[in-house]
C-alpha positions in Angstrom: 107.1 -55.7 -234.4 103.6 -55.3 -232.9 103.5 -56.1 -229.2 100.1 -57.0 -227.9 100.9 -58.8 -224.7 100.8 -55.9 -222.2 98.8 -58.0 -219.7 101.9 -60.2 -219.3 104.5 -57.4 -219.0 104.8 -53.8 -219.8 107.8 -51.8 -220.9 109.4 -49.6 -218.1 108.5 -45.9 -218.1 111.6 -43.9 -218.9 110.9 -41.8 -215.7 110.8 -45.0 -213.7 114.1 -46.2 -215.1 115.7 -42.9 -214.5 114.5 -42.8 -210.9 115.8 -46.3 -210.4 119.2 -45.5 -211.8 119.6 -42.2 -209.8 118.6 -44.0 -206.6 121.0 -46.8 -207.2 123.9 -44.4 -207.8 123.1 -42.1 -204.9 121.8 -44.4 -202.1 123.9 -47.6 -202.4 124.4 -48.1 -198.6 122.6 -50.9 -196.8 119.5 -49.3 -195.2 120.0 -51.5 -192.2 123.4 -50.0 -191.5 123.8 -47.7 -188.4 126.2 -45.3 -190.1 125.1 -42.0 -191.7 124.8 -43.4 -195.3 122.7 -46.3 -194.0 120.4 -44.0 -192.1 120.0 -41.7 -195.1 119.0 -44.7 -197.2 116.5 -45.8 -194.5 115.0 -42.3 -194.4 114.5 -42.4 -198.2 112.7 -45.7 -197.9 110.5 -44.5 -195.1 109.5 -41.3 -197.0 108.9 -43.2 -200.2 106.8 -45.8 -198.4 104.7 -43.0 -196.9 104.1 -41.6 -200.4 103.1 -45.0 -201.8 100.7 -45.5 -198.8 99.1 -42.1 -199.5 98.4 -43.1 -203.1 96.9 -46.4 -202.1 95.0 -45.0 -199.1 96.7 -47.4 -196.7 99.1 -47.0 -193.8 102.9 -47.2 -194.4 103.2 -50.1 -192.0 100.7 -52.0 -194.0 103.0 -52.3 -197.0 105.2 -55.4 -197.5 107.7 -55.2 -200.4 108.2 -58.5 -202.3 109.9 -59.7 -205.4 106.6 -59.7 -207.4 103.0 -60.8 -207.4 103.8 -64.5 -207.1 105.7 -64.0 -203.8 103.0 -61.7 -202.5 100.3 -64.2 -203.3 102.2 -67.0 -201.6 102.8 -64.8 -198.6 99.1 -63.8 -198.4 97.7 -67.3 -198.9 100.2 -69.4 -196.8 100.7 -66.6 -194.3 97.0 -66.3 -193.5 96.2 -70.0 -193.5 99.2 -70.9 -191.3 98.5 -68.0 -188.9 94.8 -68.7 -188.4 94.6 -72.5 -188.9 93.4 -72.8 -185.3 90.3 -70.8 -186.4 89.4 -73.0 -189.4 90.6 -74.7 -192.6 88.0 -73.7 -195.2 88.9 -71.4 -198.1 86.8 -69.9 -200.9 88.3 -68.7 -204.2 87.1 -67.7 -207.6 87.8 -69.9 -210.7 89.9 -67.1 -212.2 92.8 -67.0 -209.8 96.5 -66.8 -210.8 98.6 -70.0 -210.7 100.6 -68.7 -207.7 97.4 -68.7 -205.7 96.2 -72.1 -206.9 99.6 -73.7 -206.3 99.8 -72.2 -202.8 96.4 -73.6 -202.0 97.3 -77.0 -203.4 100.2 -77.1 -201.0 97.9 -76.1 -198.1 95.4 -78.8 -199.1 98.1 -81.3 -198.2 97.9 -79.9 -194.7 94.2 -80.5 -194.4 92.7 -77.3 -195.8 89.5 -77.5 -197.8 89.2 -75.2 -200.9 86.0 -74.5 -202.7 85.3 -72.5 -205.9 82.7 -69.8 -205.9 80.7 -70.2 -209.1 80.6 -67.4 -211.8 77.5 -65.8 -213.1 76.9 -65.5 -216.8 78.5 -62.1 -216.8 81.8 -63.5 -215.5 81.6 -62.0 -212.0 81.5 -64.3 -209.0 78.1 -65.1 -207.6 78.1 -63.1 -204.3 74.8 -64.6 -203.2 76.1 -68.1 -203.7 79.4 -67.1 -201.9 77.3 -66.0 -198.9 75.7 -69.4 -198.6 79.1 -71.1 -198.9 80.7 -69.3 -196.0 81.0 -71.6 -193.0 82.1 -71.1 -189.4 85.6 -72.3 -190.2 86.0 -70.2 -193.4 89.1 -68.1 -192.8 89.9 -66.8 -196.3 88.2 -65.7 -199.5 90.4 -64.8 -202.4 89.0 -63.2 -205.5 91.2 -61.3 -208.0 90.2 -57.7 -208.8 90.6 -58.3 -212.6 91.6 -61.6 -214.1 94.5 -61.9 -216.5 92.8 -63.6 -219.5 89.3 -62.2 -219.8 89.9 -58.9 -218.0 86.7 -59.2 -216.0 86.4 -56.8 -213.1 85.1 -58.5 -210.0 82.6 -56.9 -207.5 85.4 -56.3 -204.9 83.5 -53.7 -203.0 80.4 -55.9 -202.7 82.4 -58.8 -201.5 84.2 -56.6 -199.0 80.9 -55.4 -197.6 79.8 -59.0 -197.0 83.0 -60.1 -195.4 83.6 -57.2 -193.1 81.1 -58.7 -190.7 83.2 -61.9 -190.4 86.0 -61.2 -187.9 88.1 -64.2 -188.8 87.2 -64.6 -192.5 89.9 -62.5 -194.3 89.5 -61.2 -197.9 92.5 -61.2 -200.3 92.5 -59.8 -203.8 95.2 -60.0 -206.4 95.1 -56.5 -208.0 97.9 -57.1 -210.5 95.7 -56.5 -213.5 93.7 -53.7 -212.0 96.2 -51.0 -210.9 96.4 -48.2 -213.4 93.4 -49.6 -215.4 90.3 -49.3 -213.1 89.4 -47.6 -209.9 88.5 -50.0 -207.1 87.7 -49.3 -203.5 89.8 -51.6 -201.3 88.6 -50.3 -198.0 87.2 -53.7 -196.9 90.0 -55.8 -198.4 92.4 -57.3 -195.9 95.3 -58.3 -198.3 96.0 -56.8 -201.7 98.6 -58.1 -204.2 100.3 -55.5 -206.4 102.7 -56.0 -209.4 104.4 -52.9 -210.7 105.6 -54.6 -213.9 102.0 -54.6 -215.0 101.8 -50.8 -214.9 105.1 -49.9 -216.5 107.3 -50.5 -213.5 110.1 -52.9 -213.0 110.2 -56.6 -213.0 111.4 -58.1 -209.7 109.3 -55.7 -207.6 106.0 -56.3 -205.9 103.9 -55.5 -202.8 101.5 -57.1 -200.5 99.2 -54.7 -198.7 98.3 -56.3 -195.3 95.9 -54.3 -193.2 97.0 -53.6 -189.7 94.4 -55.8 -188.0 95.6 -58.9 -189.9 98.2 -61.4 -188.7 100.5 -63.3 -191.0 102.9 -66.2 -190.7 106.3 -65.2 -192.1 107.4 -67.2 -195.1 111.0 -65.9 -195.4 113.0 -65.8 -192.2 116.3 -64.1 -191.2 117.6 -60.6 -192.1 116.1 -57.2 -191.2 113.7 -55.6 -193.6 111.0 -52.9 -193.7 108.6 -55.2 -191.9 108.7 -58.3 -189.6 106.6 -60.2 -192.2 109.2 -60.5 -194.9 113.0 -60.7 -194.3 115.7 -59.5 -196.7 117.7 -56.3 -197.2 115.4 -53.6 -198.5 116.0 -52.7 -202.1 115.8 -48.9 -202.1 116.0 -48.3 -205.8 113.2 -50.8 -206.4 111.1 -49.1 -203.8 111.5 -45.6 -205.3 110.8 -47.1 -208.8 107.5 -48.5 -207.5 106.5 -45.1 -206.1 107.2 -43.4 -209.5 105.4 -46.1 -211.6 102.4 -46.0 -209.3 102.2 -42.2 -209.4 102.3 -42.1 -213.2 99.8 -45.0 -213.6 97.2 -43.5 -211.3 97.5 -39.9 -212.5 97.2 -41.0 -216.2 94.7 -43.8 -215.7 91.6 -42.0 -217.0 93.1 -40.6 -220.2 94.8 -43.9 -221.0 91.6 -45.8 -220.5 89.7 -43.5 -222.9 92.3 -44.2 -225.6 92.4 -48.0 -225.0 88.6 -48.1 -225.2 88.7 -46.5 -228.7 91.3 -49.0 -230.1 89.5 -51.8 -228.4 86.3 -50.8 -230.2 88.1 -50.7 -233.6 89.6 -54.1 -233.1 86.4 -55.8 -231.8 84.3 -54.4 -234.6 86.6 -56.0 -237.2 87.1 -59.3 -235.4 83.3 -59.8 -235.0 83.1 -60.1 -238.8 84.7 -63.5 -238.9 82.4 -66.5 -238.7 85.0 -68.7 -237.0 85.8 -66.2 -234.3 84.2 -66.3 -230.9 84.6 -63.2 -228.7 85.2 -64.1 -225.0 84.0 -61.2 -223.0 81.2 -59.8 -220.9 80.0 -56.3 -220.0 82.5 -56.3 -217.1 85.6 -57.0 -219.3 88.1 -54.1 -219.3 89.0 -52.7 -222.7 92.7 -53.6 -222.1 92.0 -57.2 -222.9 90.4 -58.9 -226.0 90.1 -62.6 -225.7 88.9 -64.6 -228.7 88.6 -68.3 -229.8 89.0 -69.7 -233.2 86.5 -72.6 -233.8 88.2 -75.9 -234.3 91.8 -74.6 -234.1 94.4 -74.7 -231.4 95.3 -71.2 -230.3 99.0 -72.1 -230.2 99.1 -72.7 -234.0 97.4 -69.4 -234.8 99.6 -67.6 -232.3 102.7 -69.1 -234.0 101.5 -67.8 -237.4 101.1 -64.3 -236.0 104.5 -64.6 -234.3 106.1 -65.3 -237.6 104.6 -62.1 -238.9 106.0 -60.1 -235.9 102.8 -60.0 -233.9 103.2 -61.0 -230.2 100.2 -62.2 -228.2 99.6 -64.9 -225.6 97.4 -67.9 -225.7 96.8 -67.6 -221.9 98.4 -66.2 -218.8 102.2 -66.6 -219.0 102.4 -68.8 -215.9 100.2 -71.6 -217.4 101.5 -74.6 -219.4 101.1 -74.0 -223.2 99.2 -77.1 -224.3 96.4 -76.7 -221.8 93.0 -75.1 -222.1 92.4 -71.6 -220.7 91.0 -72.3 -217.2 89.4 -68.8 -217.2 87.6 -69.2 -220.6 86.5 -72.7 -219.5 85.2 -71.4 -216.2 83.0 -68.8 -218.0 81.7 -71.0 -220.9 82.2 -74.6 -219.7 83.5 -75.4 -223.3 86.8 -77.2 -223.5 87.2 -76.7 -227.2 86.6 -73.0 -226.9 89.1 -72.8 -224.0 91.7 -74.7 -226.1 91.3 -72.3 -229.0 91.4 -69.0 -227.1 94.1 -66.4 -227.1 94.6 -63.0 -225.5 95.3 -59.7 -227.2 96.2 -57.1 -224.5 96.3 -53.4 -225.4 97.9 -50.3 -224.0 98.0 -46.6 -224.4 101.3 -47.4 -226.3 99.4 -49.4 -228.9 99.2 -47.1 -232.0 96.4 -46.8 -234.5 98.8 -48.1 -237.2 99.6 -51.2 -235.1 95.8 -51.9 -234.8 95.3 -51.7 -238.5 98.5 -53.7 -239.3 97.4 -56.4 -236.8 93.9 -56.6 -238.4 95.5 -56.9 -241.8 97.8 -59.7 -240.8 95.1 -61.4 -238.8 93.0 -61.4 -241.9 95.8 -63.0 -243.9 96.4 -65.7 -241.3 92.7 -66.3 -240.9 92.2 -66.8 -244.6 95.1 -69.2 -244.7 93.4 -71.3 -242.1 89.7 -71.0 -242.9 89.5 -69.4 -246.4 87.3 -66.4 -247.0 85.3 -66.9 -243.9 83.8 -63.5 -243.2 80.1 -63.3 -242.6 
């Protein structure tokens, strides 16, 4: 088995799982309870939240725990638009956003909101100058992901934040699901940040929305006391401590892991470039953790199935998209539907071994020749 789909999900760090188990066994009382065990559980949550806040350079009260990135994105988008609809109904987003953001905005469009796409430059980053010209008096939200899930392009979050900080009622949201543990980004001028621990070796079913103190939000889940007034539900202590552990490991080992991933990315790309039917979908801002390629004249799903039969597991696009559709992110960059239909994503990790890289390249070569013949340049 060769797993090359780390952008979709990562295996849980053993330390994270151990932390989760120990917390589950020791602190099983409801943190909302007024008895001693409940108060002890609440204290653990409060201290853990403080540690998470320190690592992210935010305030503890700015952290909202969610069930994952999709819920966090829904809360951010719908919560802001419903809270500030009296200020305006105009929204700007990048063409690279996750389906949970696009679906939330589709829902809000039914209520009269206007959504516009900020165009990309040739390097895959949003055109900040164009964005400036698109901001209107009634623009209340700009949402640009930190790193997209299919091409791995790092967006100019700091530059966008500098522009938007002068607009009192135009809030800035960034989905950082693909960024944490991979690249350092300054979120000082970002109002809402989505975080998904299962992307950095944490647990599924956990997530966070960072909501800066100055920002209001319309609650989307009502009833039941929680760690915040913005999201109801009994706090899951074990999940929260697992987030803190995963985040601590990911940030402390980010640099050394990135160096290794760069080296195996280089090995893989140098070989894939040799095939005349392969198009490399990347720019200078693509992180090394993602390699996206297209096979000329071939549906990505067919080639992915061939690799799957050989025990190699990749994705044709982000896991939340329908299978037989073009990659919206590849299309946004190249404006080529055929290229977008034939693209697939190989996502790497510090866990990817040199042997796995070589075995993948060998099997890729076999599958390629089966489809195209001896097609190396």
